[in-house]
LUMMAR-239233 format. One record per residue (C-alpha): residue number from 0; x, y, z negated; residue in three letters. Coordinates in steps of 0.05 Angstrom, whole numbers, always signed. Layout:
N
   drenti       xx       yy       zz   roza
      NUM        X        Y        Z    ALA
...
END
This chain:
699
   drenti       xx       yy       zz   roza
        0      -93     -198     +707    MET
        1     -158     -227     +681    THR
        2     -177     -265     +618    THR
        3     -200     -337     +613    GLN
        4     -248     -353     +556    PHE
        5     -254     -425     +533    LYS
        6     -313     -431     +486    VAL
        7     -328     -497     +451    CYS
        8     -394     -512     +416    ASN
        9     -357     -563     +373    CYS
       10     -393     -626     +396    ASN
       11     -459     -588     +404    ARG
       12     -462     -567     +331    THR
       13     -470     -494     +352    MET
       14     -527     -464     +394    PRO
       15     -482     -452     +454    LEU
       16     -500     -479     +523    ASP
       17     -489     -457     +595    ALA
       18     -544     -404     +588    GLY
       19     -511     -375     +526    ALA
       20     -445     -376     +563    GLY
       21     -475     -333     +618    GLU
       22     -499     -283     +567    LYS
       23     -431     -282     +534    LEU
       24     -397     -272     +601    GLY
       25     -443     -214     +618    ALA
       26     -429     -180     +552    ALA
       27     -354     -188     +561    LEU
       28     -359     -158     +630    GLY
       29     -294     -186     +659    SER
       30     -257     -252     +661    GLY
       31     -283     -322     +667    THR
       32     -319     -360     +611    LEU
       33     -334     -434     +605    GLU
       34     -371     -470     +550    VAL
       35     -346     -539     +530    ALA
       36     -369     -589     +478    SER
       37     -305     -627     +463    GLN
       38     -249     -581     +487    LEU
       39     -199     -613     +440    CYS
       40     -216     -684     +463    ARG
       41     -254     -707     +525    ARG
       42     -251     -639     +559    GLU
       43     -179     -622     +542    VAL
       44     -162     -626     +616    GLY
       45     -199     -560     +627    ALA
       46     -155     -528     +574    TYR
       47      -91     -557     +604    LEU
       48     -111     -531     +673    GLN
       49     -122     -461     +645    ALA
       50      -51     -463     +618    LEU
       51      -23     -468     +688    ASP
       52      -36     -395     +704    GLY
       53       -9     -331     +676    VAL
       54      -76     -300     +656    ASP
       55      -92     -287     +583    ASP
       56     -127     -347     +551    LEU
       57     -175     -339     +493    VAL
       58     -197     -403     +459    VAL
       59     -258     -399     +414    ALA
       60     -233     -451     +365    CYS
       61     -187     -445     +305    THR
       62     -201     -515     +279    GLN
       63     -153     -546     +329    GLU
       64     -107     -486     +338    GLN
       65      -45     -527     +320    ALA
       66      -63     -579     +374    LEU
       67      -76     -527     +427    PHE
       68      -12     -491     +410    GLY
       69      +29     -556     +414    GLU
       70       -1     -573     +482    LEU
       71      +16     -503     +508    ALA
       72      +87     -512     +483    GLN
       73      +94     -580     +516    GLN
       74      +71     -551     +583    LYS
       75     +118     -492     +573    GLN
       76      +59     -447     +589    SER
       77      +72     -373     +597    VAL
       78       -2     -354     +592    ALA
       79      -14     -309     +531    PRO
       80      -55     -351     +483    LEU
       81     -102     -327     +428    ARG
       82     -153     -360     +383    PHE
       83     -220     -336     +356    VAL
       84     -264     -367     +302    ASN
       85     -337     -366     +322    ILE
       86     -357     -429     +285    ARG
       87     -351     -411     +211    GLU
       88     -363     -338     +224    THR
       89     -430     -348     +258    GLY
       90     -442     -412     +297    GLY
       91     -453     -455     +235    TRP
       92     -494     -404     +195    GLY
       93     -568     -403     +182    ALA
       94     -573     -346     +233    GLN
       95     -531     -381     +286    ALA
       96     -583     -371     +341    THR
       97     -580     -296     +330    GLU
       98     -504     -293     +328    SER
       99     -490     -289     +403    LEU
      100     -475     -214     +401    PRO
      101     -425     -225     +345    LYS
      102     -391     -281     +383    MET
      103     -385     -236     +444    ALA
      104     -354     -181     +401    ALA
      105     -303     -229     +370    LEU
      106     -284     -256     +439    LEU
      107     -276     -186     +467    ALA
      108     -231     -166     +409    ALA
      109     -191     -230     +418    GLY
      110     -177     -211     +490    ALA
      111     -146     -144     +472    LEU
      112      -72     -139     +489    PRO
      113      -23     -148     +432    ASP
      114       -2      -83     +399    PRO
      115      +67      -57     +411    GLU
      116     +119      -87     +364    PRO
      117     +135      -49     +300    VAL
      118     +203      -42     +269    PRO
      119     +225      -99     +224    THR
      120     +258     -106     +157    VAL
      121     +314     -158     +152    GLU
      122     +333     -205      +95    TYR
      123     +394     -250      +90    ASP
      124     +395     -306      +39    SER
      125     +453     -354      +29    ALA
      126     +415     -394      -23    GLY
      127     +447     -372      -88    SER
      128     +393     -379     -141    VAL
      129     +393     -359     -214    LEU
      130     +348     -401     -260    LEU
      131     +326     -363     -322    ILE
      132     +291     -388     -384    GLY
      133     +294     -437     -442    PRO
      134     +342     -496     -436    SER
      135     +288     -549     -440    ALA
      136     +254     -520     -379    ARG
      137     +313     -494     -339    VAL
      138     +362     -552     -341    MET
      139     +318     -605     -309    PRO
      140     +304     -559     -250    TRP
      141     +377     -540     -246    ALA
      142     +395     -613     -237    ARG
      143     +342     -623     -183    ARG
      144     +359     -561     -143    LEU
      145     +435     -568     -149    ASN
      146     +460     -589      -81    GLY
      147     +401     -559      -44    GLN
      148     +417     -489      -69    LEU
      149     +476     -454     -100    ASP
      150     +452     -458     -172    VAL
      151     +469     -414     -232    SER
      152     +434     -416     -299    VAL
      153     +419     -362     -350    LEU
      154     +393     -393     -415    LEU
      155     +350     -351     -460    THR
      156     +341     -403     -515    SER
      157     +355     -476     -531    GLY
      158     +324     -531     -572    GLN
      159     +357     -588     -608    ALA
      160     +367     -646     -562    GLY
      161     +365     -605     -498    ASP
      162     +436     -621     -480    ALA
      163     +472     -577     -430    VAL
      164     +512     -617     -379    TRP
      165     +580     -635     -404    GLN
      166     +609     -629     -334    GLU
      167     +619     -559     -306    ARG
      168     +576     -570     -245    VAL
      169     +548     -500     -239    PHE
      170     +556     -435     -277    PRO
      171     +516     -432     -342    ILE
      172     +507     -366     -380    PHE
      173     +466     -348     -441    SER
      174     +437     -280     -456    GLY
      175     +381     -233     -473    ASP
      176     +355     -165     -452    ARG
      177     +353     -186     -379    ILE
      178     +341     -136     -324    GLN
      179     +327     -155     -252    ILE
      180     +330     -108     -192    ASP
      181     +330     -121     -118    GLY
      182     +297     -168      -69    TRP
      183     +309     -231      -28    LEU
      184     +383     -236      -13    GLY
      185     +401     -176      -56    ALA
      186     +382     -187     -129    PHE
      187     +424     -154     -184    LYS
      188     +415     -185     -253    VAL
      189     +441     -155     -317    ARG
      190     +440     -186     -386    TRP
      191     +474     -184     -454    GLU
      192     +517     -241     -481    GLN
      193     +494     -241     -553    ILE
      194     +511     -311     -579    ASN
      195     +581     -321     -608    PRO
      196     +593     -380     -560    ILE
      197     +608     -360     -488    ASP
      198     +582     -418     -446    LEU
      199     +627     -399     -388    GLU
      200     +690     -405     -431    THR
      201     +667     -465     -471    CYS
      202     +699     -532     -451    THR
      203     +645     -576     -485    ARG
      204     +699     -610     -527    CYS
      205     +649     -614     -585    ASN
      206     +701     -594     -637    ALA
      207     +656     -538     -663    CYS
      208     +597     -586     -671    ILE
      209     +640     -634     -711    ASP
      210     +664     -583     -761    VAL
      211     +601     -540     -772    CYS
      212     +577     -554     -843    PRO
      213     +507     -527     -831    GLU
      214     +495     -565     -766    ASN
      215     +482     -497     -734    ALA
      216     +512     -520     -668    ILE
      217     +483     -575     -624    ASP
      218     +495     -598     -553    PHE
      219     +467     -533     -526    ASN
      220     +533     -503     -550    TYR
      221     +497     -443     -579    GLN
      222     +500     -424     -652    ILE
      223     +435     -420     -691    ASP
      224     +449     -356     -729    LEU
      225     +393     -370     -778    ASP
      226     +429     -433     -802    LYS
      227     +500     -406     -798    CYS
      228     +533     -383     -864    ARG
      229     +595     -354     -832    SER
      230     +646     -406     -853    HIS
      231     +680     -395     -786    ARG
      232     +705     -467     -784    ASP
      233     +681     -470     -712    CYS
      234     +726     -411     -694    VAL
      235     +787     -447     -721    LYS
      236     +767     -512     -686    ALA
      237     +758     -476     -619    CYS
      238     +828     -447     -627    GLY
      239     +864     -419     -566    ALA
      240     +805     -433     -520    ILE
      241     +771     -372     -551    GLY
      242     +700     -389     -532    ALA
      243     +673     -369     -601    ILE
      244     +675     -296     -624    ASP
      245     +631     -273     -681    PHE
      246     +659     -203     -675    GLY
      247     +635     -195     -603    ARG
      248     +589     -136     -593    GLU
      249     +533     -144     -544    ALA
      250     +572     -159     -480    ASP
      251     +538     -130     -418    ARG
      252     +544     -176     -358    ARG
      253     +516     -179     -288    ASP
      254     +513     -221     -225    GLY
      255     +488     -219     -154    ASP
      256     +439     -272     -129    PHE
      257     +395     -286      -68    ASP
      258     +338     -318     -106    LEU
      259     +309     -316     -176    ILE
      260     +273     -375     -208    PHE
      261     +244     -345     -272    ASP
      262     +220     -401     -318    LEU
      263     +206     -356     -378    SER
      264     +139     -360     -413    ASP
      265     +126     -289     -391    ARG
      266     +154     -264     -325    PRO
      267     +212     -215     -332    LEU
      268     +183     -177     -273    ILE
      269     +110     -161     -290    SER
      270      +91     -128     -225    LEU
      271      +28     -153     -191    HIS
      272      +70     -159     -127    GLN
      273     +140     -179     -148    PRO
      274     +197     -175      -98    PRO
      275     +204     -229      -45    GLN
      276     +251     -283      -68    GLY
      277     +228     -277     -141    TYR
      278     +187     -336     -168    PHE
      279     +158     -339     -238    ALA
      280     +113     -401     -244    PRO
      281     +112     -400     -321    GLY
      282     +101     -465     -359    ALA
      283      +57     -498     -307    SER
      284      +94     -558     -278    GLU
      285      +51     -557     -215    THR
      286      +68     -484     -202    LYS
      287     +141     -497     -218    GLN
      288     +143     -552     -165    ALA
      289     +109     -507     -113    GLU
      290     +158     -451     -128    ALA
      291     +218     -498     -124    ALA
      292     +196     -522      -56    LEU
      293     +190     -450      -31    GLN
      294     +259     -434      -59    LEU
      295     +291     -489      -18    THR
      296     +260     -460      +45    GLN
      297     +286     -389      +33    MET
      298     +356     -398      +59    VAL
      299     +375     -362     +122    GLY
      300     +355     -298     +156    GLN
      301     +284     -272     +152    PHE
      302     +246     -211     +176    SER
      303     +180     -178     +164    LYS
      304     +145     -118     +194    PRO
      305     +159      -49     +168    LYS
      306      +88      -35     +147    PHE
      307      +90      +41     +142    PHE
      308     +116     +105     +173    SER
      309     +131     +167     +133    TYR
      310     +131     +240     +155    LYS
      311     +163     +280     +100    ASP
      312     +140     +347     +129    LYS
      313      +68     +328     +113    LEU
      314      +83     +301      +44    CYS
      315      +48     +338      -13    ALA
      316      +86     +302      -68    HIS
      317     +131     +356      -96    SER
      318     +160     +425      -86    ARG
      319     +215     +458     -128    ASN
      320     +213     +402     -180    THR
      321     +137     +410     -188    GLN
      322      +99     +345     -177    ILE
      323      +34     +352     -138    GLY
      324       +5     +291     -105    CYS
      325      +29     +227     -138    ASN
      326      -24     +180     -111    ALA
      327      +21     +134      -71    CYS
      328      +70     +122     -129    ILE
      329      +13     +108     -178    GLU
      330      -23      +59     -132    VAL
      331      +37      +17     -109    CYS
      332      +37      -51     -144    SER
      333     +106      -69     -118    ALA
      334     +143       -8     -147    ALA
      335     +167       +5      -76    ALA
      336     +155      +80      -78    ILE
      337     +195     +129     -120    SER
      338     +207     +203     -128    HIS
      339     +262     +229      -83    ASN
      340     +272     +304      -93    GLY
      341     +213     +341      -63    ASN
      342     +189     +279      -26    HIS
      343     +180     +205      -38    ILE
      344     +223     +146      -19    LYS
      345     +192      +80       +3    VAL
      346     +236      +18       -2    ASN
      347     +217      -25      +58    PRO
      348     +248      -87      +26    ASN
      349     +201      -82      -33    LEU
      350     +140      -61       +6    CYS
      351      +91     -119      +14    ILE
      352      +46      -85      +65    GLY
      353      -17      -74      +25    CYS
      354      -25       -5      +56    GLY
      355      -57      +24       -7    ALA
      356       -8      +82       -6    CYS
      357      -31     +102      +63    THR
      358     -103      +97      +42    THR
      359      -96     +145      -17    VAL
      360      -48     +193      +19    CYS
      361      -90     +256      +31    PRO
      362      -46     +288      +83    SER
      363      -28     +229     +127    GLY
      364      +46     +233     +110    ALA
      365      +44     +158      +99    LEU
      366      +10     +119     +155    SER
      367       +0      +44     +164    TYR
      368      +32      +10     +223    THR
      369       +9      -62     +218    TYR
      370      -33      -49     +256    PRO
      371      -26      +23     +275    ARG
      372      -88      +66     +267    ALA
      373      -97      +72     +342    THR
      374      -95       -4     +351    ASP
      375     -144      -16     +294    LEU
      376     -190      +37     +323    GLY
      377     -189       +3     +391    THR
      378     -206      -63     +359    ARG
      379     -265      -35     +318    LEU
      380     -291       +4     +378    LYS
      381     -287      -59     +421    THR
      382     -324     -101     +370    LEU
      383     -381      -52     +361    LEU
      384     -387      -33     +434    THR
      385     -389     -106     +457    THR
      386     -438     -124     +401    TYR
      387     -486      -70     +425    ALA
      388     -477      -89     +498    LYS
      389     -496     -161     +481    ALA
      390     -561     -137     +451    GLY
      391     -540     -136     +378    GLY
      392     -572      -87     +328    ALA
      393     -551      -57     +261    GLN
      394     -480      -83     +262    PRO
      395     -439      -89     +198    ALA
      396     -365      -98     +189    LEU
      397     -334     -145     +138    LEU
      398     -262     -123     +125    LEU
      399     -224     -180      +93    HIS
      400     -153     -204      +82    SER
      401     -120     -254     +129    GLN
      402     -104     -298      +69    ALA
      403     -158     -305      +15    GLY
      404     -212     -271      +55    GLY
      405     -206     -316     +115    THR
      406     -205     -378      +71    ALA
      407     -268     -356      +33    LEU
      408     -307     -340      +97    ILE
      409     -287     -408     +124    GLY
      410     -313     -443      +62    GLN
      411     -379     -405      +66    ALA
      412     -387     -425     +139    GLY
      413     -374     -498     +127    ARG
      414     -421     -500      +67    LEU
      415     -475     -466     +108    ALA
      416     -470     -522     +159    LYS
      417     -475     -574     +104    ALA
      418     -541     -547      +82    GLY
      419     -561     -522      +14    GLY
      420     -569     -451      -11    THR
      421     -511     -418      +26    ILE
      422     -533     -386      +92    LYS
      423     -465     -365     +119    GLY
      424     -448     -297     +147    LEU
      425     -509     -257     +171    PRO
      426     -514     -252     +246    ALA
      427     -501     -177     +244    ARG
      428     -439     -184     +199    MET
      429     -375     -180     +241    ILE
      430     -312     -203     +205    PRO
      431     -249     -161     +214    VAL
      432     -186     -193     +187    ASP
      433     -132     -147     +160    LEU
      434      -63     -160     +132    HIS
      435      -91     -128      +68    HIS
      436     -160      -98      +54    THR
      437     -128      -38      +17    ALA
      438      -99      -14      +83    SER
      439     -162      +23     +107    THR
      440     -194      +85      +78    GLY
      441     -245     +139      +92    ILE
      442     -216     +158     +160    ASP
      443     -226      +87     +188    VAL
      444     -293      +76     +152    TRP
      445     -324     +141     +175    LEU
      446     -299     +129     +246    ALA
      447     -331      +59     +246    ALA
      448     -397      +88     +222    ILE
      449     -392     +140     +277    ALA
      450     -383      +81     +325    TYR
      451     -449      +52     +300    GLY
      452     -431       +6     +241    ALA
      453     -489       +9     +192    THR
      454     -448      -22     +136    ASN
      455     -375      -29     +118    ILE
      456     -364      -86      +69    ALA
      457     -295      -92      +38    ILE
      458     -282     -161      +11    LEU
      459     -242     -168      -54    ALA
      460     -228     -241      -70    THR
      461     -187     -230     -134    GLY
      462     -119     -232     -100    GLU
      463     -114     -156     -101    GLU
      464      -79     -113     -153    ALA
      465     -129      -77     -199    PRO
      466     -104       -8     -179    GLN
      467     -119      -25     -106    TYR
      468     -192      -38     -123    LEU
      469     -195      +26     -163    ASP
      470     -166      +64     -104    ALA
      471     -216      +32      -56    ILE
      472     -274      +48     -103    ALA
      473     -252     +121     -107    ALA
      474     -247     +125      -31    GLN
      475     -316      +94      -25    ILE
      476     -342     +148      -71    GLY
      477     -316     +202      -25    VAL
      478     -342     +170      +38    ALA
      479     -411     +158       +9    GLN
      480     -415     +229      -18    ALA
      481     -401     +256      +52    ILE
      482     -453     +212      +86    LEU
      483     -506     +223      +33    SER
      484     -492     +297      +34    GLY
      485     -507     +298     +109    MET
      486     -573     +263      +96    GLY
      487     -555     +193     +121    TYR
      488     -598     +144      +81    VAL
      489     -571      +81      +50    GLY
      490     -507      +52      +23    THR
      491     -457      +52      +79    HIS
      492     -392      +28      +46    VAL
      493     -389      -26       -8    GLN
      494     -335      -63      -45    LEU
      495     -356     -136      -47    VAL
      496     -322     -173     -105    ARG
      497     -330     -247      -90    ALA
      498     -285     -304     -109    ALA
      499     -333     -360      -89    THR
      500     -373     -375      -26    PRO
      501     -437     -368      -66    GLU
      502     -420     -298      -90    ALA
      503     -400     -276      -21    LEU
      504     -463     -304      +11    ASP
      505     -508     -270      -39    ALA
      506     -474     -203      -33    ALA
      507     -475     -201      +43    LEU
      508     -547     -223      +51    HIS
      509     -569     -171       -1    ALA
      510     -537     -115      +39    MET
      511     -587      -69      +74    GLN
      512     -571      -31     +138    PRO
      513     -557      +43     +126    ALA
      514     -574     +100     +172    GLN
      515     -522     +119     +226    VAL
      516     -519     +170     +283    PRO
      517     -568     +156     +339    ALA
      518     -512     +160     +390    GLN
      519     -447     +122     +382    ARG
      520     -383     +163     +383    ALA
      521     -333     +156     +439    THR
      522     -270     +185     +408    PHE
      523     -209     +142     +393    ASN
      524     -174     +139     +326    LEU
      525     -116     +187     +325    ALA
      526      -47     +169     +300    PRO
      527      -55     +216     +240    ASP
      528     -109     +212     +188    LYS
      529     -132     +284     +187    ARG
      530     -146     +286     +262    SER
      531     -187     +222     +257    THR
      532     -226     +251     +200    LEU
      533     -240     +314     +240    ASP
      534     -266     +273     +298    PHE
      535     -310     +230     +253    ALA
      536     -338     +288     +212    LEU
      537     -354     +329     +274    ASP
      538     -393     +271     +305    HIS
      539     -429     +253     +241    LEU
      540     -449     +325     +229    LEU
      541     -474     +333     +300    LYS
      542     -527     +278     +290    SER
      543     -537     +287     +215    ALA
      544     -608     +290     +188    PRO
      545     -585     +348     +145    GLN
      546     -533     +400     +161    LYS
      547     -508     +429      +95    PRO
      548     -456     +485      +91    VAL
      549     -416     +446      +40    GLU
      550     -417     +379       +4    ILE
      551     -391     +369      -67    ALA
      552     -340     +313      -70    LEU
      553     -308     +271     -126    PRO
      554     -237     +283     -149    ALA
      555     -205     +234     -100    ALA
      556     -225     +277      -41    SER
      557     -173     +301       +9    PRO
      558     -215     +363      +20    TYR
      559     -231     +422      -25    GLY
      560     -224     +495      -40    THR
      561     -178     +537      -83    ILE
      562     -205     +585     -135    ASN
      563     -163     +646     -155    VAL
      564     -172     +687     -218    ASN
      565     -162     +756     -187    LYS
      566     -151     +790     -253    SER
      567      -92     +744     -268    ALA
      568      -63     +735     -198    CYS
      569       -6     +783     -182    THR
      570       +0     +760     -110    LEU
      571      +71     +736     -122    CYS
      572      +59     +684      -67    MET
      573      +92     +627     -105    SER
      574      +33     +585      -85    CYS
      575      +44     +600      -12    VAL
      576     +116     +577      -16    GLY
      577      +94     +513      -51    ALA
      578      +37     +494       -4    CYS
      579      +61     +437      +42    PRO
      580       +1     +440      +89    GLU
      581       +0     +514     +106    SER
      582      -68     +518      +74    ALA
      583      -46     +579      +34    LEU
      584      -15     +635      +73    THR
      585       +1     +708      +63    ASP
      586       -7     +769     +108    ASN
      587      +54     +802     +135    ALA
      588      +18     +869     +141    ASN
      589      -14     +875      +72    MET
      590      -16     +840       +3    PRO
      591      -65     +783      +16    GLN
      592      -71     +711       -5    LEU
      593     -110     +671      +47    ARG
      594     -137     +599      +50    LEU
      595     -151     +555     +111    THR
      596     -194     +505      +74    GLU
      597     -193     +449     +126    ARG
      598     -117     +444     +116    ASN
      599     -121     +436      +40    CYS
      600     -108     +366      +14    VAL
      601     -121     +382      -60    GLN
      602      -50     +362      -79    CYS
      603      -49     +413     -136    GLY
      604      +20     +441     -122    LEU
      605       -7     +512     -119    CYS
      606      -42     +503     -186    GLU
      607      +21     +476     -220    LYS
      608      +67     +527     -187    THR
      609      +27     +590     -205    CYS
      610      +64     +627     -260    PRO
      611       +0     +662     -282    GLU
      612      -44     +599     -285    ASN
      613      -92     +635     -239    ALA
      614     -109     +576     -193    ILE
      615     -158     +520     -201    THR
      616     -182     +468     -150    LEU
      617     -253     +447     -130    THR
      618     -262     +384      -87    PRO
      619     -313     +396      -32    ARG
      620     -324     +390      +42    LEU
      621     -338     +456      +75    LEU
      622     -374     +445     +141    LEU
      623     -380     +517     +163    ALA
      624     -334     +545     +217    ASP
      625     -299     +585     +163    THR
      626     -265     +520     +140    ALA
      627     -218     +526     +199    LYS
      628     -206     +601     +190    GLN
      629     -161     +638     +142    ALA
      630     -205     +668      +88    VAL
      631     -178     +720      +39    VAL
      632     -177     +694      -33    LEU
      633     -145     +756      -63    ASN
      634     -117     +822      -40    GLU
      635      -90     +882      -75    ALA
      636      -71     +955      -65    GLN
      637       +0     +960      -41    PRO
      638      +50     +996      -85    TYR
      639      +94    +1048      -52    HIS
      640     +166    +1061      -71    CYS
      641     +168    +1126     -112    ILE
      642     +230    +1147      -73    ARG
      643     +217    +1130       +0    CYS
      644     +143    +1113       -2    GLN
      645     +154    +1045      +31    LYS
      646     +104     +991       +8    PRO
      647     +142     +934      -26    PHE
      648      +94     +901      -75    GLY
      649      +25     +906     -106    THR
      650       +1     +956     -156    LEU
      651      -16     +902     -207    GLN
      652      +51     +867     -200    MET
      653      +91     +931     -212    ILE
      654      +47     +952     -270    GLU
      655      +58     +883     -302    ASN
      656     +133     +887     -292    MET
      657     +136     +958     -321    VAL
      658      +95     +935     -381    SER
      659     +138     +874     -395    LYS
      660     +207     +904     -381    LEU
      661     +200     +976     -407    SER
      662     +223     +955     -477    MET
      663     +281     +913     -451    HIS
      664     +350     +941     -465    GLY
      665     +375     +930     -395    ALA
      666     +322     +977     -367    PHE
      667     +324    +1030     -421    ALA
      668     +328    +1097     -386    GLY
      669     +322    +1065     -318    ASN
      670     +250    +1042     -317    ILE
      671     +236    +1081     -254    ASP
      672     +281    +1034     -215    ARG
      673     +228     +979     -223    ILE
      674     +182    +1026     -184    LYS
      675     +232    +1030     -126    MET
      676     +242     +983      -67    CYS
      677     +306     +943      -65    SER
      678     +342     +992      -19    ASP
      679     +325    +1053      -61    CYS
      680     +343    +1016     -125    ARG
      681     +414    +1005      -99    VAL
      682     +419    +1078      -76    ILE
      683     +396    +1102     -144    ASP
      684     +446    +1058     -179    MET
      685     +503    +1085     -135    MET
      686     +481    +1157     -146    ASP
      687     +479    +1147     -220    ASN
      688     +548    +1115     -219    LYS
      689     +576    +1173     -178    ARG
      690     +547    +1224     -227    GLU
      691     +576    +1187     -285    THR
      692     +645    +1185     -252    THR
      693     +644    +1260     -239    ILE
      694     +626    +1275     -311    VAL
      695     +683    +1230     -335    ASP
      696     +732    +1266     -289    LEU
      697     +711    +1334     -315    LYS
      698     +726    +1310     -384    ARG
END
């Protein structure tokens, strides 16, 4: 099966002609490529003809993607169809004539087969929505949405004149201290009924309003406790209905809902990434209208990718109630990750797919699946290889989100075509769209640099959670420390914070190519992070201008050594039992504590587990062969049982035990038993018991 490429120069507004098409075809190496000028209009017949086959079809136009997709649907075409943007990403820029290698790279990546499907997470919403907030804001929206959705209302306050409906059209509650848990189709809301009038019981007969001498009750049917002087005339007027109870203690209530429309001034869920199905537009009427429209569209069954995979055997989070690595929990902006015994638990319904947890995970226990590392590696390798084959030099990668990043790049490209100060993306800058820019880390970046990328620019448009940017910056610090330590000149990885086309344009054109290996790497990204890092580090070191034995790294590093205070360490091996990566091991033949440094992820479990506080950590990258070998950190003279001479501990351990327990009443007169192995200790106890029994019998 071959690939057909339909490239359009958009009514000759891009420097693409038949000659350029031949160069593109040569760089792509396989398939057929045709250059059109009006593929969406006068030359649409060529597109329709291409749909008749079963070969993959790549269309270099996203402007008319909807039209092309509709035409393919009308023809019931079975040809796999993909779209690539070469216009705003290069063809309309100031360096458009130099952008042919980038166009070839984007077309080659567009022709890659679709990755294998990932597991999905399912949601089921029947349309029950709870509106929360002040009466003046909530009730108008309740009236509008009623009939489209199954409406319930939870009022947090009322104002005079904001009349609640007299008719019981939908459930109305009032309350405070509201707690919301769950996600689309499975929200659990808890609140406290604190006003004396229970709106669910109230019949709106107005008897309480008529008799209240302080006018503390209005048509919200809630008592203003600041005005009320406790005459209790309203209670008498309410009578057997029993809707008013001043003696009611805070009544805890709850309900299950599919959707939440939070109209409070301040959102009840303050997460940067709230659960799907939760909308909190605040006081803005425009945002309220947008949210209401989305609410009406969230009825039915929905699915999303499961963005992560988790291997608990690699997790360095906790051992024996001691917390080690907590990076994923701290970075998650959706509160989707929690402590679960000695491991973590990721709630796939709350996960929004940012991938930041996988980026900061030092061991690779959490890995990103949308796309998988192997698929992303294939894409990056294809982009950079094709770019070089087409004659491109000093390539750079611009990692950006599919949402805000794509929109910002499009704006910059269109403004570049319009003239003015904006130049558009540099010819060497290859855009790489990701579901979220926080989903890549040092393993992907270093691999891309090994493939020949002179710069990795990570675009932050302001849509990201602050902790994500902090995590990316920390990862950049580690990557740059490794590259600079090997002698590679320049700034290889940068976080570009740009919310406007002008800021993006200035940052990208100011970026200078950094030094990379003379020969591009050929390895593929591995499914696990540590293997990819090993491949990348080995290739980078092979061509490095400098070959240091070790490189000092910042605290966020997944590599480092362990320091042991030998005078304090008793070789109890608690650290060995706590180490999740088999970095620390013992020796079955003699008392030794050994470290295989390449396995250490600097989780800190050994440091926190050590009862003698004898362990500290030092982030670094050891490049010598000893990093992959078990090196002795501490060893001691074995202590031999005073009865059978079998070694069973260390001299220092036994001496410490004798010193600490010699004055203990339980060991008075039996201190020598501490110096015996477990077998001899039992024998000595039995001998002593037998002698005592004989003495008692003689008496």
